[in-house]
N, C-alpha and C positions, 0 to 999 in steps of 0.2 A: 766851650773851653776844650772839649776832648779832641776836636779836629786840629787844634793848635799844638798838640804835643809833639808831633813829628818835626815841625819846624823848630820847636824848642830844643829837642834832642840834637838836631843838626847844629844849632847855634852853640850849644854847650860843647859839642865835640870839635868844632872847627879850630879853636885855638890850641888844642892839646897836641903837644909835640912828642914828649917822652912817654908814650902810652904804655900802660901795662896791658896784660892780656885782656881781650874783650871777646864777647860772644854775640852774634846776631843770628836769630832763628826766623826764617821766612817760610811760610807754608801756603799750600793751596788745598782746599777742602771741599768735599761734596757731601751734603747732608740731605737725607730723605726721610719723611715720616713724622716730623715734629710739629706740623703746622697747627693742629687744633689744640694740642695739649701744651700747657705751660710747665708741666712738671719736669721735663727733660732739662730745661735750662732755667730753673727757678731762681737760682742765685748766681747766674753766670750768663754770658752770651756766647753761643756756639756759632761762629760765622760760617758762611759759605763763600767760596771764591778765594781770592788772594788775601792774606792777612800776615801781619807781623806778630809772631808769638812772643819774642823777647829780644831785648837789646841791652847788653851790659858793657860798660867800658870804664876805664880808670886811668889816672895819670899820677905819677909819683915824681916829685921834685925834692931837692934837698930841704928837709924840714917840714914838708906837708904832703898830703895825699888826698885825691878826689876820686870818688866812684859814683857812677850813675847806673841805676837799674830800672828798666822800663818793661812792663808786662802788658800785653794786649792793647797797645796804643790804638785809639780810635774806636774801641769797643766799650760797651756799657760796664765792663768789669776791669777797666784798665787801672794801672797803678804805676806811679813813677816816684822813685826815692833817690835823693842825692845826698851823699855824705862827704864831709870835709873834715880832715883831722890834722892837728899838729900833735904828734905823739906826746902824751904826758901833759899836754897843755889845754887844748881846745878840741871839742868835737861838736860840729854843727850838722844838723839833719833837717831837711825840708822834704815834703812829699805831698802827693795828691793821690787819692784813692776813690774808686767808685765801686759800689756794690748794688746790683739791681735786685728787686724782688718781684718776680713775675707771678702774680696770684692766679690769674685765669685769662684765657683767650676766648672764652665762650660767652661772655656776658653781653646782654642787650638791655637798653634802658629807654624809657620815654622821656626822662628828664634831661634838660640841657643845662650845663653848668655855666654860671656867671659868678666867679669868685666863690663865696660860700653859699650862694643861692642856687638851688636846683629847681628849675622852672619847667612848667608844662604849658601847652597851648590852651588858651581860654576856651575855644570852641569844644575841645575834647572834654574839659572839666565841666563845662556848662551842660553838655549833652548827658554825661554820666550822672550829673546831679538831678536832672529833671525827668529822666525816663523812669518807668516803674521799677521798683526794687528787684523784681524777679528777672528783669532783662539786663541788669547792670553787669553781671558776670559775663554773659556771652558777648556783650558789646565791648567790654573791657578786653576780652580775649582777642577781638578783631584788631583793636588798637595795638596790642602787644605783639601781634603777628608781624607788624611793620616797625617794631622798635629798632633803634639804631644800635649797631654793635659798639662796644666800648671795651678797651683793654684795661683790666684791673692790674695795675703795676705801679710801683714807685721805685725811686733810686736814691741811694745815699751818696752824696758827694762830700768827701772829707778832705780838708787841707790841714796839714799838721807840720809842726817844726819843734826842734829842741836845741838847746845850747848847754853843753857841759864845759865849765871853765875851771881850771885849777891854777889860781894865781901863785900858789906856793905849795910845797910838799905837804900833804896831809889835809889840804883844804880844797874842797870841790864845791862849786856852785852850780845850780840847775835852774833852767827856765824852759818852759814848754807852753805850747798852745795847740788847740785844734778847733776847727769849725766844721760842723756837719750840717749839710742842707739836705732835707728830704722833700721830694717833689713827685707828684703823680696822683694816683687814685687808689682807693681801697673800698671794699664793701662795707656798708653801714645798714643796719636793720632797725626799723621802728615797729613796735607792737601797736598798731593803730586799731584798737578795739573800739568798734562803733556801736556796741550794745547788742549785736546779734551774732558775733562770732570772733574768733581770734584772727582778725585781719592783720596783714603785714604789709609794710611798704619798705622796699629795699632799693638803695641808691648807690651809685658810684660816687663816693664823697671825695673831695679834693684833699690831697696831702701837701702841705706847704709849711715847713717849720725849719727853724735854725737853732742849733745847739752849739754853744762855744764854751771851751774850757781853757783856763790859764793857770799856771802854777809857777812858783819860785821857791827855791830851797837851797840849803847848803848842808854839807857834811864836813866834820873836822875830826881827825883821829890822831891818836898817838899809839905807842906800842901796846899799851894795856887797856885803852879805852877809846871810844869814839862817840860823838853826839851828832845829831842832825835835826833839821826841822824843815817844814814846808808849809806854804799857804796855797790853797786851791780855791778857785772861784769858777762857778759854772752858771750859765744862764740859758733858759729855754724860751724861745719866742715862737708862738703859733701865729702864722700870718693869715690864717683862714678867717674871713669876716663876711657877714651877711648884711644885706640892706633891704629895708622895707619901710614904706611910708615916710621917706626922708630921714630915717634913723639908721644908724649902723650898729651892728652887734658883733663885738670882737669874740674870737674863739667860739664861733657858733655856726651852725648850718641852718638855713631856712629852706624847707622842703615843701614844695607844693603838694597838696592833697590830690591824688589822682581822681577822687570821687566827688570833689566839691570845688566850686568856684567862689562861693560866698559862705560866710560863717552861718552855722545853725546849731543851736543847742537843744537839749531835750525839751526845753520850754518854748522853742521856736522851730519846730520841725517842719521841713518841706513835705507837704502831703504826698507829693509824687515820689519822694525818696525817703520814707521814714526810717529806713535801715541805716542811714548815713548821717547821724546827727553830730557832725564833727566840724572842726574849723577848716578854713580854706587853706591853711598852711600850718606846718609844724616847725617849732624852734627847738633845735637840738644842740646842747652844749658839746664842746670839744675840749681837748686837754688845754688847760689855761697856761698862760705865761707864768714862769716861776724862776727862782734863782737860789743858789746855795753858796755858802762860804764855809771853808773847812781849814782848820789849823792843826798841824800834827807835829809832835816832837818824838824822838826816839834816840836810844843810845844803848851801848853795851859796855860792860866793864869786867875785866878779869880781876876778881878780888884776890884770888890766890892762884897758884899753879893748877889747882884742881877744882876751882869754883868760879863760875861766870854768871853775871846778871845781865838780862836782856829786858828792856822796858820800852813800851810804846804808849802814847796817850794822844788823844785828839778831841777837839771840840768843834762844833759846827752849828750851822743854822740854815734851815730851808724856809723860804718866804714865798707867799703867793697872795696878792692883794687886788685881784680883778673885781670889777663891778659885777653884781648879780644880774643875770638875765631876767626879763619879765617872766612872770609865772605862766603866761600864755599870751599868744597874739590873737586868740579867738575873741572877737568883740562881743559875741553872744554868750560867752561863758560868764557865770556869776562872778562878781567882784567882792562879795562879802561872804563870810562864813555862815554856816547854818547853826551856830551856837545860839543858846537862849538869848545871849546878848551879842547881836551881830557885830563883827569887827572887820576891818579891811583884810583881804588876803595879802599878807606881807611877811617878810623875814624879820624876826626880832633877834637882837643880840642879847642873850640871856634866856630866862625861862618864860613860860607863857603868861605869867601874871605880872612880872616886874620888868620884862625885857623892853628894850628900846628899839625903834625901827632902824634897820641897817640897810645900806645900799651897796655895800661891797664886802667882800670876804677878807678878813684879816687873818690869813693863815700863817702860822709860825710854829715851827718844830725845832726844838733845841736838841742837839745830838752830842753825846759824850761817850767816849770809849777809852778803854785802856787794856793793856795786855802786859803782864809782868811774868817773867819766867826765870827760875833759878836752876842752873844746870851744874851738877857736881859729879866728879869722878874721884871719890876718896881713895880708891885703890884700883889696881888694874883688873879689868873684867867687870866692874860694877859701875853702872851709869844711873844717876838719880836725877829726877826732874820734878819740880813743883811749879804750878802755874796758877794764875788768877787772871780772868778776863771778863770784861763787861761791855755791854752795849745798851745805852739808855736813849730810847726814843721818847722824849719828853714833849708832848703835844701842848703847846701854849695857845692854840687856837681857841677863841671863845666858844661857848655853847651857843648854837643858833637854833631857833625854833621857827618852823614854818607854820603859821596859824591854820593853814589848810593847803591842800595841794590838788592839782587838776588830774582827773582820771580820763585818760585817752583824749585829752584836749577837748572834752565836751562839757563836763560839769565838775563840781567839787566833790572830793571824797568824803567830806564831812567830819574830818578828824585832824587834829594837829599832829605834827611829826617833828622830832628833835634830831638835829645833826650833831652827833656825839664826837667830841675830840678824843678819839681812841689813842691810847699811849701804852707803852710797854718797856720793860727793862729785862735783860737777860744777863745773869751772872753765872760764871763757871769757875769752880775751884777743883783742883785735882793734883794728884801725885802719881808718878810713874817710876818704875824701877826696872832695870834690865841687868841680867847677870849672865856671864859666859861660863857655863859649867865646865865646858871643855872646848877644845879648839873647834869641834864640829857642832856644838849644841849651845844655843842661847835662848834664855827664857825671859819673858816680860810679864809684868803685873801692873795694873793701874786701877785707880779709883777716881771718879769724877762726880760732882754734884752740880746739876744744872737747875737753876731756879728762874722761873718767869714771874714777874710782877706785871699785872695788867690793870688798866682802867677801862671801865665801861664794857667789861666782858663778863661772862657768866661765872667765872671764878677769878678772884683777884690774885691768886698765887697757886702755882703748881711747882712741885719738886720732883726731879728725876735723879735717882741714884744709878750710876753706871759703873759696872765692873768689867774689866777687860783682862785677857790673858793671851799669850802667844808663845809659840815655840818655833824656832828656826833651826834647821838641821842642814849642815853642809859637810857631809862625810868625805867628800872629794871635790876637787876644783870643778868637776863636771856635773855635780849633783847639788841642787839646792831645793829645799822645801820649807814652806812656812804655813802653819796652821794657827788661826786666830779666832777668838771667841769674845763676844761682847754682849753684856746683858744690861738692859735698862728697865727700870721700874718707876713709872711716873704716877704720882698721886696728888690729890688736892684736899684741902681741909674742908671747903664748903663750895657747893655748886648751886647757884640761884638761877633757875631757868627763866625767870622773869626779868633779869637785870637789863638785858639789851632789848629783847622783843617786846617787853611789857612796860614796866614802870619807867625805865630810862628813855626808851625810844618813842613812847606814845604817852605824852603827859596827861591826856584825857582818857587813857585806857586803851588797850590794844583792840584791834578789830576782831570780830567774832571769827571771821574766816582765816585770820592769821594767828589764832591762839596757839600757844606752845604746849606741847605735852610735858608733863612732869617727868616722864621717863626718858625724854630725849636728851642726848648728849652730843655736843659738837666734837668731832673726832680729834681736833687739834688741842682740845682742852681736857678730854676725858681721860680717866685712869687707863693706863696702858702698860703692858709688858712687851719688851722687844728683845728677841734673841737673834743674834747675827753670827754666822760662821763664814770664815774666809779661808780658802785653800789656794796656794800658788805653788807650783812645782815646775822645775826646769831640769832637763837631762840633756847632756851633750857628750855622749860617750865616743869621743873622737872628732875628727874634723869633718866627717861626712854626714853624721846624723844629729838632728836636734829635735827634741820633743818638749812640748809644753802643755800644762794643764792648769786651769783656774776654775774655781767654783765659788759661788756665794749663795747663802740662804738667809733670808730675813723674814721672821715671823712676828707679826704684831697681833696682840690679843687685847680687846677692850671688854674685859670680863664683867665690868659693872654697868655696861651699856645695854639697855633694853631696846631702845629705839635709836637708830643711827648706825654708824659704822661699827661692826662687831669684830671684824678680822681682816687683816691684810697679809698676803704671802707673796714674796718676791724670790724667785729662784733663777739662777743662771749658771751655765758652765760653758767652757770653751776648751777645745783641744787643737793643737797645731803640730805639724810635723814637717820637717824639711830634710831631704836626702840628696847628697851630691854624688852623682855617678861619674867619678873621676873629676877632672878639672874643668870639664866643658859643659856638663849637664847638671842642672839642679831642678828637682821636682819638689813642690811644696803643696800643702793642703791644710785647711782649717775648717772646723765646724763648731757652731755655738747655738745654744738654745736659751732664750730668756722668757720667763713666764711671770705674769703678775695677776693676782686674783684678789678680789675683795668681796665681803659679804655685807649686805645692807638690809636692816630690818626697818620697816616703816608701817604706817597705819593710815588708811583712808578715813577722812573725817568729813562726812557730809554735814551740811548746815540745814537744819530743819527748824522752822519757826524762829529764825534768827538765833539758833543755838547750835553750836558745834557738837555733833554726836560723837562721843568717845567710846568706842566699842572694840574690845580685843578681837572680836570675830572679824573685824575689818583689817586685821594685820596681814601684811604681805612681805615676802622675803625675796631678795634679789641676789644672785651670784654672777659676777662678771669674771671671765677668764680670758686673759690676753696672752697669746703665745707668738713668739718670733723665732724663726729658724734661719740661720745663715750658714751657707756652705761656699767655700772658695777653693779653687785648685789653680795651680800655676806652673809654668815651665820656663826656665831660663836656659837657653841653649847657645853655646858659642860655636858658630859654624866654622869660622876661620879666626884663629887667635889674633887679637889686636886689629881685626879687620871687620868681622861680620858677626852679629849676634841676633837672636830671636827671642822675644819675650811674649808669652801668651798667658792670659789669665781669664778664668771664668768665675762668675759669682752669681749665687742664687739666694734671694731673700724672700721669705714668705711670712706674713703676719696675719693672724686670725683672732678676732674678738668674738667671744660667745657670751650670750646673755641667757640667764635662766631665772624664771620667776615662779614662785609658789605662793598659794593663798590659803588662809584658814577656811575650811569648809563651813558653809552656812552664812558667810558674811555678805555684805552688800555686793551684788553683781557689778555695780558701777566701778568697784575697785579692782575687779579681776581683769587687769589689762592683758591682752594677748602677748605671747613671747615675741621678742624681736629676732629677726633673722641674724645670722652671722655676718660679720663684716670682714672681708678678705682683701689683702693687698699683697701683690707679688711683683718682684723685680728680678729679671734675669738679664745678665750681660756677659758678652764674650768680647775681649779686646786683645789685639795683638799688634806688635811693632817689630819691624825688621830694620835694624840699624846697619849701615854700611859706611865705613870710613874710606873716602876716596883718596885723600891726602892728609898730611898733618894738620891742614887747616880746614878741610871740607869734610862734612859728614851728611849723609842723607838718611831719612827714616821714612819707611812706608808703613802706615798704620791703618787699622780698621777697627770698627766698633759696631756691634750689634746689640741693641738694648731693647727689652720689652717690659712694659709696665702694665699690670692688670689689676683693676680694682673692682670689687663688688661691694657697693655700699648702698643699702636699700633706701637710706635717707638722702643721699647726695646724687646718685646716678640719674634719678628721675627729674632733677631740677630743670625748670625752664621758666620763662617770665610769667606765664599764666599757668597755675597749678590746679585750676578748677576742675579739669577733666581727670586729674589724678586724686585730688583731695577736695571733696565738696565743701569742707569747712574753710577752704582758702579761695572760694570763688570770687571774692572781692579783693584779693591780695595782689600785689604787684611785686614781682621778684626780678632780680637780675638774671636768674637762670645760670649762675656761674657754677661750674663743676670742674673736676679734673679728669678728663677722659683718658682712657687707655691710650698708649702709644706704642709704636713699633718703629724704632729709628735705626737707620743704617748710615754709617759714616765712613768715608775713606779720605785719607789725607796723605800728602807728601810734604815732609818738612826738611828743609835744607839748613844746616848749621855751619856757620863760618866763624872760625876763631882767628882773632887778629891780635 
């Protein structure tokens, strides 16, 4: 479709006679140094050679107007929007938009894609299955040396439109639609643990889905009130499907096992390859088809000259009812549980004792929301506001119980697991007041209570009391400052560490290796205090100088948590300055630093004689510190007034993540993990553009860009399809080897602009 946009634009422009002003920008560009890394153009396409940057035009006739705006036609990030108006009556808009996501240019794969099936040659699988286990890794490495390159990237293609129509004064109707198509590939990882190590299989999975949305609504208003309503419907369809043995599996991937051609379970091990007791293929679920319907009403009413009411309410429902996938395709895996009374491995709707077999998922979530706000100004200088809002995520999906589940596609775990219909509701109530003490000073106070109700979580209710205060000071038109403080205190009545991990999730009792510590708290549920400070200041003492300052500090403390997240700290500040040297030269600069740090306390729990050892000597503590610095400088220089100008900007961004670990002396040495190295990312760019106006219609611009990206990531930089020579524990793993290499890009372009 993208190559047809230029003829479409020409067709639209041909009949226009009384044209308004339009703009056409045509460029030629040379780019060097971007070949291996996808980072430079991750969400855009940067072309080489001749390209059309933009084309806009319009036409006005008595009673109506048309405008068309086209950006980057023929490229993967193109966009076209056409608008037609009859002032005060009708507005129609249609458009088409593309957004790419280039994930990596460095990946290689052994798998060949056929729909949702990712296939491997039989001779390769057969050889790796039959050779002695000690030689599997080296032989696999030889195959991966000849793996095919594959681009990890997908693109969103979106078509959209809307119509606003006002059949009479005060009444407006709306209708809109959009359809988004995603197509391409993305990385997918499977933990294929074959009983001897943490083996991994990584593939370039297909992306093929459609999402469309439609809405209708209306608004009607009078002098003192207005009301409105809308209905929205959305539907997601995943077109990825896999086929095996004459059967099709929707919303699924079927991935050939690189190490096996035939099925083998622990009870039927190949003597020549005892380390690989897995299935010949893996079935991996993908996002299922789903749909949603939403109805919303809203309105405002001026009750008196100083009192106004604003209200919104909505109800909706999300549905998903796809068939369950088979629990395994491994024909050698057991089909009955290891319970004292064996039963088939199946999904039951209900609990383990009384549930009935189910072949599809009956997912249903009811949504309810409202927001009511009362605003009052009883006298000059005083503003009051009271509000109540709620969001109810009411999960009506049945409880499902899996009588057993497959471990690494080889055998049964030996324990039932329940799929819990998580639900929650959030209510907020609050009051706010603002008073102007003087023309230069304004104060604000507020109180809010936020309450969470949860189902199938460790605490069914938590409350947070939030106090806020702020002062704004404007002693002169060129001075403004605002200081704000916010304090939140979250607490709960009861915390049951067994609710999700034990009794609810495992109807036959939780596994020993997954037993939960009584001292552990999930950070989104735990008692917490939060202090937040915000400062914003702006000075502009004259037409030449402008100064700005902003700062934020957020400190979270989980003082009742012994095991888990114990502290979070976020800090950031930014300063900027701009100075004009006369009317022709402006210099500006900005600097900012953002930091985020958190503390995590944990405990290593070895399993001895099928019992988890709970020993405080095995406690360990982790501190993570993430810092990002940003510096920018720029120059705007008018060389010839109304004729020639120069813009130059340089920017430097550096981000560092540091990890620190500490351990209780005397504990198990297995828990004393070595410290991780720092992770660093840096981006430096210098860009300049020289603009010259040739005539009233023609302008040219000569531009350059020099951009350098540098990354030091100990976990990502070494990635390649076979990692056995880097990590002996991954000697039988198959990776894509995708990474984001450093780049050093140089770009020069000439852009000609014609105004008509």
